[in-house]
C-alpha positions as CSV (number, residue, x, y, z in Angstrom):
1,X,0.0,0.0,0.0
2,X,1.7,3.3,-1.1
3,X,2.1,6.1,1.5
4,X,-0.2,9.1,1.3
5,X,2.8,11.3,0.5
6,X,3.4,9.3,-2.7
7,X,0.0,10.4,-4.2
8,X,0.5,12.8,-7.1
9,X,-2.6,14.8,-6.3
10,X,-4.5,14.6,-3.0
11,X,-8.2,14.3,-3.3
12,X,-10.1,17.5,-3.2
13,X,-11.5,18.2,0.3
14,X,-15.2,18.4,0.6
15,X,-16.8,21.8,0.4
16,X,-18.2,23.7,3.4
17,X,-21.7,22.5,2.7
18,X,-20.6,18.9,2.8
19,X,-18.6,19.4,6.0
20,X,-21.6,21.0,7.7
21,X,-24.1,18.5,6.4
22,X,-22.0,15.3,7.1
23,X,-22.5,15.3,10.9
24,X,-26.2,16.0,10.5
25,X,-26.5,13.2,8.0
26,X,-24.7,10.8,10.3
27,X,-26.9,11.9,13.2
28,X,-30.1,11.3,11.1
29,X,-28.7,7.9,10.1
30,X,-28.0,7.0,13.7
31,X,-31.4,8.1,14.8
32,X,-33.0,6.0,12.1
33,X,-31.0,2.9,13.1
34,X,-32.0,3.4,16.7
35,X,-35.7,3.7,15.8
36,X,-35.5,0.6,13.6
37,X,-33.7,-1.4,16.3
38,X,-36.3,-0.1,18.9
39,X,-39.2,-1.2,16.7
40,X,-37.7,-4.6,16.2
41,X,-37.1,-5.0,19.9
42,X,-40.7,-3.9,20.5
43,X,-42.1,-6.4,18.1
44,X,-39.9,-9.1,19.6
45,X,-41.1,-8.2,23.1
46,X,-44.8,-8.2,22.0
47,X,-44.2,-11.6,20.3
48,X,-42.7,-13.1,23.4
49,X,-45.4,-11.7,25.6
50,X,-48.0,-13.2,23.2
51,X,-46.2,-16.5,23.2
52,X,-45.9,-16.4,27.0
53,X,-49.7,-16.3,27.2
54,X,-49.7,-19.7,25.5
55,X,-46.9,-21.3,27.3
56,X,-48.0,-20.1,30.7
57,X,-50.7,-22.8,30.7
58,X,-48.4,-25.5,29.4
59,X,-47.4,-28.5,31.5
60,X,-43.7,-28.1,31.2
61,X,-42.8,-31.4,32.8
62,X,-44.8,-33.1,30.1
63,X,-43.0,-31.0,27.4
64,X,-39.6,-32.1,28.9
65,X,-40.7,-35.8,28.9
66,X,-41.8,-35.5,25.3
67,X,-38.5,-34.0,24.2
68,X,-36.3,-36.4,26.1
69,X,-38.1,-39.4,24.9
70,X,-37.0,-39.0,21.3
71,X,-35.4,-42.2,20.0
72,X,-32.0,-42.4,18.3
73,X,-33.5,-43.0,14.9
74,X,-35.8,-40.0,15.3
75,X,-32.8,-37.8,16.2
76,X,-30.9,-39.1,13.2
77,X,-33.9,-38.4,10.9
78,X,-34.1,-34.8,12.2
79,X,-30.4,-34.3,11.7
80,X,-30.6,-35.6,8.2
81,X,-33.3,-33.1,7.4
82,X,-31.2,-30.4,9.0
83,X,-28.3,-31.4,6.7
84,X,-30.5,-31.2,3.7
85,X,-31.8,-27.8,4.8
86,X,-28.3,-26.4,5.2
87,X,-27.3,-27.6,1.7
88,X,-30.5,-26.0,0.2
89,X,-29.8,-22.8,2.2
90,X,-26.3,-22.6,0.8
91,X,-27.2,-23.8,-2.7
92,X,-28.0,-20.3,-4.2
93,X,-24.6,-19.0,-3.0
94,X,-22.9,-21.9,-4.7
95,X,-24.9,-21.1,-7.8
96,X,-24.2,-17.4,-7.9
97,X,-20.5,-17.9,-7.0
98,X,-19.6,-20.9,-9.2
99,X,-16.0,-21.2,-8.1
100,X,-17.1,-21.5,-4.5
101,X,-18.6,-25.0,-4.5
102,X,-21.4,-26.4,-2.3
103,X,-19.1,-27.5,0.6
104,X,-17.5,-24.1,1.1
105,X,-20.8,-22.4,0.5
106,X,-22.3,-24.4,3.4
107,X,-19.4,-23.4,5.6
108,X,-19.7,-19.8,4.6
109,X,-23.4,-19.8,5.3
110,X,-23.1,-21.5,8.7
111,X,-20.4,-19.1,9.8
112,X,-22.3,-16.0,8.7
113,X,-25.4,-17.3,10.5
114,X,-23.5,-17.6,13.7
115,X,-22.0,-14.1,13.5
116,X,-25.4,-12.5,12.5
117,X,-26.9,-14.1,15.6
118,X,-24.3,-12.9,18.1
119,X,-22.9,-9.7,16.6
120,X,-24.5,-6.6,15.0
121,X,-24.4,-6.1,11.2
122,X,-22.4,-5.9,9.0
123,X,-20.2,-8.4,10.9
124,X,-21.7,-11.4,9.0
125,X,-21.1,-9.8,5.6
126,X,-17.5,-8.9,6.7
127,X,-16.9,-12.5,7.6
128,X,-18.5,-13.8,4.4
129,X,-16.2,-11.7,2.3
130,X,-13.1,-12.5,4.3
131,X,-13.8,-16.2,3.9
132,X,-14.3,-15.9,0.2
133,X,-11.1,-13.9,-0.3
134,X,-9.2,-16.5,1.8
135,X,-10.4,-19.1,-0.7
136,X,-9.1,-17.0,-3.6
137,X,-12.5,-15.6,-4.7
138,X,-12.6,-11.9,-5.7
139,X,-14.5,-9.6,-3.4
140,X,-16.6,-8.2,-6.2
141,X,-17.8,-11.7,-7.3
142,X,-18.5,-12.6,-3.7
143,X,-20.5,-9.4,-3.0
144,X,-22.6,-10.0,-6.0
145,X,-23.3,-13.6,-5.1
146,X,-24.1,-12.7,-1.5
147,X,-26.5,-10.0,-2.6
148,X,-28.3,-12.2,-5.0
149,X,-28.5,-15.0,-2.4
150,X,-30.1,-12.6,0.0
151,X,-32.6,-11.2,-2.6
152,X,-33.7,-14.6,-3.8
153,X,-34.3,-15.7,-0.2
154,X,-36.5,-12.6,0.3
155,X,-38.5,-13.8,-2.7
156,X,-39.0,-17.2,-1.0
157,X,-39.6,-15.8,2.5
158,X,-42.4,-13.4,1.4
159,X,-43.6,-15.7,-1.3
160,X,-44.2,-18.6,1.0
161,X,-47.7,-17.5,2.1
162,X,-48.7,-17.6,-1.6
163,X,-47.6,-21.2,-1.8
164,X,-49.3,-21.9,1.5
165,X,-52.6,-20.5,0.2
166,X,-52.3,-22.6,-2.9
167,X,-51.8,-25.7,-0.8
168,X,-54.6,-24.8,1.5
169,X,-57.0,-24.2,-1.5
170,X,-56.0,-27.6,-3.0
171,X,-56.7,-29.3,0.3
172,X,-59.9,-27.4,0.9
173,X,-58.5,-25.7,4.0
174,X,-58.4,-22.1,2.8
175,X,-59.1,-19.3,5.3
176,X,-59.6,-15.6,4.6
177,X,-56.6,-14.8,6.8
178,X,-54.5,-16.9,4.5
179,X,-55.6,-14.8,1.5
180,X,-54.8,-11.5,3.2
181,X,-51.4,-12.7,4.3
182,X,-50.6,-14.1,0.8
183,X,-51.7,-10.8,-0.8
184,X,-49.6,-8.5,1.4
185,X,-46.6,-10.7,1.7
186,X,-46.7,-11.7,-2.0
187,X,-46.6,-8.1,-3.0
188,X,-43.2,-7.8,-1.2
189,X,-42.0,-10.9,-2.9
190,X,-43.2,-9.6,-6.3
191,X,-41.3,-6.3,-5.8
192,X,-38.1,-8.2,-5.2
193,X,-38.7,-10.3,-8.3
194,X,-39.2,-7.1,-10.3
195,X,-35.9,-5.8,-9.0
196,X,-34.2,-9.0,-10.0
197,X,-35.8,-9.0,-13.4
198,X,-34.6,-5.5,-14.0
199,X,-31.1,-6.4,-12.8
200,X,-31.0,-9.3,-15.2
201,X,-31.9,-7.1,-18.2
202,X,-28.7,-5.1,-18.2
203,X,-26.9,-2.1,-16.8
204,X,-29.0,0.7,-18.5
205,X,-32.5,-0.4,-17.4
206,X,-31.1,-1.1,-13.8
207,X,-29.5,2.3,-13.7
208,X,-32.6,4.1,-15.0
209,X,-34.8,2.2,-12.5
210,X,-32.5,3.0,-9.6
211,X,-32.3,6.6,-10.5
212,X,-36.1,6.9,-10.7
213,X,-36.6,5.2,-7.3
214,X,-33.9,7.4,-5.8
215,X,-35.5,10.5,-7.3
216,X,-38.8,9.6,-5.6
217,X,-37.1,8.9,-2.3
218,X,-35.1,12.1,-2.6
219,X,-38.3,14.0,-2.1
220,X,-38.3,12.8,1.5
221,X,-34.5,12.8,2.2
222,X,-32.0,15.2,0.8
223,X,-29.2,12.7,1.5
224,X,-30.2,10.5,-1.4
225,X,-28.2,11.0,-4.5
226,X,-30.0,9.6,-7.6
227,X,-26.9,9.6,-9.7
228,X,-24.9,7.6,-7.1
229,X,-27.8,5.1,-6.9
230,X,-27.7,4.8,-10.7
231,X,-24.0,4.2,-10.7
232,X,-24.2,1.6,-8.0
233,X,-27.0,-0.2,-9.7
234,X,-25.1,-0.3,-13.0
235,X,-22.0,-1.6,-11.2
236,X,-24.0,-4.3,-9.4
237,X,-25.5,-5.5,-12.7
238,X,-22.1,-5.8,-14.3
239,X,-21.1,-8.2,-11.6
240,X,-24.4,-10.0,-11.1
241,X,-26.4,-9.9,-14.3
242,X,-24.8,-12.9,-16.0
243,X,-24.9,-15.3,-13.0
244,X,-28.4,-14.2,-12.2
245,X,-29.7,-15.1,-15.7
246,X,-27.8,-18.3,-15.7
247,X,-28.7,-19.5,-12.1
248,X,-32.0,-17.9,-11.4
249,X,-34.1,-21.1,-11.7
250,X,-31.7,-23.3,-9.7
251,X,-31.4,-20.7,-6.9
252,X,-35.1,-20.3,-6.6
253,X,-35.6,-24.1,-6.5
254,X,-33.1,-24.2,-3.6
255,X,-34.8,-21.3,-1.8
256,X,-38.3,-22.8,-2.0
257,X,-36.8,-26.3,-1.3
258,X,-35.4,-24.7,1.9
259,X,-38.8,-23.6,3.0
260,X,-40.3,-26.9,2.3
261,X,-37.5,-28.7,4.1
262,X,-38.3,-26.6,7.2
263,X,-41.9,-27.5,6.9
264,X,-40.8,-31.2,6.9
265,X,-38.6,-30.5,9.9
266,X,-41.6,-29.0,11.7
267,X,-43.8,-32.0,10.8
268,X,-41.3,-34.5,12.0
269,X,-40.7,-32.6,15.2
270,X,-44.4,-32.5,16.0
271,X,-44.9,-36.2,15.1
272,X,-41.9,-37.4,17.1
273,X,-43.0,-35.3,20.1
274,X,-46.4,-37.1,19.9
275,X,-48.8,-34.9,18.0
276,X,-50.9,-37.3,15.9
277,X,-52.3,-36.8,12.4
278,X,-55.8,-36.7,13.9
279,X,-54.8,-33.5,15.8
280,X,-52.8,-31.8,13.0
281,X,-52.7,-33.3,9.6
282,X,-49.5,-33.1,7.5
283,X,-51.1,-30.6,5.1
284,X,-52.2,-28.3,8.0
285,X,-48.7,-28.3,9.4
286,X,-47.2,-27.4,6.1
287,X,-49.7,-24.6,5.5
288,X,-49.2,-23.3,9.0
289,X,-45.5,-22.8,8.5
290,X,-45.8,-21.4,4.9
291,X,-48.4,-18.9,5.9
292,X,-46.4,-17.8,9.0
293,X,-43.0,-17.9,7.3
294,X,-42.6,-14.1,6.9
295,X,-42.4,-13.9,10.7
296,X,-38.9,-15.3,10.4
297,X,-37.8,-11.8,9.5
298,X,-38.3,-10.8,13.2
299,X,-35.3,-11.1,15.5
300,X,-34.0,-14.6,16.2
301,X,-36.1,-16.1,13.4
302,X,-39.4,-14.9,14.9
303,X,-39.0,-17.1,18.0
304,X,-42.1,-16.8,20.1
305,X,-44.4,-15.1,17.5
306,X,-43.9,-17.7,14.8
307,X,-44.4,-20.5,17.3
308,X,-47.5,-19.0,18.6
309,X,-48.9,-18.4,15.1
310,X,-48.2,-22.0,14.1
311,X,-49.9,-23.3,17.3
312,X,-52.9,-21.0,16.7
313,X,-53.3,-22.1,13.1
314,X,-53.1,-25.7,14.1
315,X,-55.8,-25.1,16.7
316,X,-53.7,-26.6,19.5
317,X,-53.3,-23.5,21.7
318,X,-55.8,-25.1,24.2
319,X,-56.7,-28.7,24.7
320,X,-55.0,-32.1,25.3
321,X,-52.3,-31.6,22.7
322,X,-51.0,-28.2,23.7
323,X,-48.0,-29.4,25.7
324,X,-47.2,-31.9,23.1
325,X,-47.3,-29.3,20.4
326,X,-45.0,-27.0,22.4
327,X,-42.6,-29.9,22.8
328,X,-42.6,-30.4,19.1
329,X,-41.9,-26.7,18.5
330,X,-39.0,-26.9,21.1
331,X,-37.5,-29.7,19.0
332,X,-38.1,-27.7,15.8
333,X,-36.3,-24.7,17.3
334,X,-33.4,-26.7,18.5
335,X,-32.9,-28.2,15.0
336,X,-33.7,-24.9,13.2
337,X,-31.5,-22.6,15.3
338,X,-29.2,-24.3,17.8
339,X,-27.8,-27.1,15.7
340,X,-26.8,-24.7,12.8
341,X,-25.3,-22.3,15.4
342,X,-23.2,-25.1,16.9
343,X,-22.1,-26.2,13.4
344,X,-21.3,-22.5,12.6
345,X,-19.1,-22.3,15.7
346,X,-17.1,-25.3,14.6
347,X,-16.8,-23.9,11.0
348,X,-15.6,-20.5,12.2
349,X,-13.0,-22.1,14.6
350,X,-11.6,-24.3,11.8
351,X,-11.4,-21.4,9.4
352,X,-9.8,-19.1,11.9
353,X,-7.1,-21.7,12.6
354,X,-6.4,-22.1,8.9
355,X,-6.6,-18.4,8.0
356,X,-5.4,-16.6,11.1
357,X,-4.5,-13.3,9.3
358,X,-7.9,-13.1,7.6
359,X,-9.6,-13.9,10.9
360,X,-7.7,-11.1,12.6
361,X,-8.8,-8.6,9.9
362,X,-12.4,-9.6,10.5
363,X,-12.1,-9.0,14.2
364,X,-10.5,-5.6,13.6
365,X,-13.2,-4.6,11.1
366,X,-15.9,-5.7,13.5
367,X,-14.5,-3.8,16.4
368,X,-14.1,-0.7,14.3
369,X,-17.7,-1.0,13.2
């Protein structure tokens, strides 16, 4: 890295207006982040309060008995589904970064999931990029792949209620609430799809679209620069357009396969805990998770509110199967959250031992952030 004194011409310092406006912009950005974080915490608190109303009546010794009575074959079946889920979860990243491969994509995804759970953003992205660079993958290629991976997951996350409504209609179990959820959540998914379609068409349409969106947003915030948005959109498409067009179908198959694998995980968890088909059919369980899936956007995967929503949809919040259903959801959460976190801890430890300098750079960047 050359010394600053070797530069032929130092960059022109910002003008007085920029110097005056920068602290104000940073303050507004900080306030907005605080408000967003407060709203998320409020929603999480309300979710946990709602869930506590359900679990307060639960016979927890019965829940513990149901959880601890899982057989060895049942545990192996659950872990097998978790393994499939993790491969599907990392599949789009392997598609969008072809030189990565599925094995390293799984490791990258598990590690980022761990960091995103225990550290504030953008620690997970910093770790992702550092791991990719340590494997000889360019940062620009990695950033494009990570961005596309996230966007396609949003399509699946908010499109799941639409799939759930279709399954419910086919099974004759449709409810008005399912339709409203599918309508509102599906609109978000459709907006992301539209952005991806624009991105796949080339730099010029993406730049025009980004400039138009930024122009509309600039009416409410003077910090938004439509030209900068246009340039960033064009640069993103240069990196991502080709792999998006080539891998779109495979990535979306992985994303919706991920959601369905989690529905299977929930079904097995409930069955192994003792909830019979007479109390909650397989179709009802799948629909319950698909319709509630956007709640995973809440902190910690919507723990509390997603569980309460699933129990309510299944109609098991009161009655003889309530404790058994809660036991099944405990098993589901252990497989859905704790097992991947444990695997992520192992993956990060192995990577840090093999790439000590890159790991130290990640720690420094995280502390600086």
